[in-house]
N, C-alpha and C positions, 0 to 999 in steps of 0.2 A: 565517444561514450565511455565512460569509466565503468570497468568491470571489476567486481570484487567476488572472490570465492571464499565461502566458509565451508570448511570441512573438518570440524572438531573430531569426528570419528575415523578420519583417514580412509574413507571408503574410495574405491576405484569405480570407474564407470561400469566395469563388470559386475560389481556388487549391487548395482541399482536394479530395482524391480520395475520401476516406471518413472516417467518424467512429468512434472506438473508445470505449466507455464501460466504465469499471471501477470497482469498489468496493475499499476497503482498510479494514481494522480496526485500531485501536489496541487490542490485547487486553491489558488491564492487571489485575494482580491486587492484592489488598489490601496487599501489601508493596511496592506502587508499582513493580513490575517489567513490563516490556513484553516480549512475545514477538516475536522477529524470525525471519525465515527466511533461511538462506543458501542460494541457488540460482542456478545458471547464472552463477557467479563474481561474485555481487553480493548485497547484503543488501536485504530487502524486508520490508514489512508483510504479514501475511496478507490474501489477497483475490484478486480476479481479474476476468476478463471477464464483462460482463453479456450474458445471452442475450436474443435479440429478444423483446420483450414480457414480460420477466421483471421484476417489481418489484425495485428496488435492494436492499431488505432481504432479500428471498429470495436474491438473488445472494450477498450477503454471508454469510447463514446456510449456503448450500450451500458456499461456498468454505471457510469455517471447518471445516465438517464434513469436507470433503476434505483440507484441509491440516493440520488440528490433531487430527482424529479425534474430535470431539465435538459435540454439538448446542448451539446458543445460540438465544436469542429476542431479536431486535432490537426494542427498545421505542422508541427514539428516532431521529430522522432524522439525517442527516449534519450535522456541525458545520463542514464545510469542503469547497470543491470547487476543484480546480486544473484549469484548461484549458491545454493546451500544444499549440501549433501546431508540428508536427515536419515539416521538409522531406524527410527521408529516414528514415521510420518503420522501425526495426529493420533498417536498411541495405537496405530493400526498394525504394527509389526512389520510394515513395508519399509524398504529402504528406497528412498525417493530423491531424485535430483529436482529441486525446486528452483525455478528461474523466474525471477520478478524483474520486469522492466518498468522503470520509473520515468514519468512525464511530468512537465510543468504545464499547468493549465491556468491561465489568468482570466478570472471571470469575476465581475461584480454581481452576477445573478445570485440571489439568495435561494437556498434550497426550497423547493416546493413540495411540501409534505403530501399534499393531496395528489401528486403525481408520482410519488415513490411507489415502486413495485418491488417488494422484498421477496427473496426466495424463502424456501420452507425453513431453513435454519435461522435466518434473520428474523422471521416472524415469531418464532418460538423463543427468542431471547429478548434481551434488553436493548434493542436498536435505538440509538439516538444520535443526533448530529449537533456539533457545536463548533464555534471558531475560537482560534487561539492566535495570539500575536506570534509572528515568526520569531521575534526576539526572545519570546518566553518558552519556545518549544524545547530547547535543550534542558533547561531546568525542569520543565514539566515532565519530560520523559525520564530523566534521572530520578525524580521524585517518585514517579510511578513504578519504576523498576525497583526502587528501594522498598516501597510499601507493598508490592506484589499486585498493584492494580493494572499492570500490563504484563503480558507475556514476555519474558526476558529476551527471547529470540527476536520477537517483533520490535521490542524496544531498541535492541542492539541494532538492528537493520535500519530503523527510523533515524537513529542518531548518525549512522553512516550516510544515510541519504540527506539529512539536514546539513551535514558537514560539507558534502559534495555540492549541494545547492548553494550554500553560502560562498564556497570557493569559486563556483562557476558563475553564479549570477549576482552574488552579493545582495544588497538591499534594493537594487534598481529594479523597478517594474516597468 
């Protein structure tokens, strides 16, 4: 598993107030299309926060069920982890170590909007789902970062994840 550390503020572990663990899935179909979420004025991969003592795979299965409306079974571990040290996590004033584990999920199941179960924040914002060709993802993310339609730290992380996916898996499904 590739590990990347982003620490632009040069924080130490002693500086950190708390740790956040999340999982994200590259949900890719046999047409080599990726499912993206548009929510809270940015784009994201499906996934979310890990609950205390919950295995990472269970977290991703739960989040996919909540956000895409169908069940998956995670068979492989994460292929990448990005650890970010954030001096002002979500404008809260807290210094947070944010660890995100990335998985590949191959599925031809389309999202089932009738079964989607959003959390409070997702319901209050502009939650939507769409597919994008993996071959278009890098250009899409760069354009979104340029026009401000994606949070730059999320865009940066997604570009790193896309690069690692391409290096590790290529276009073979």
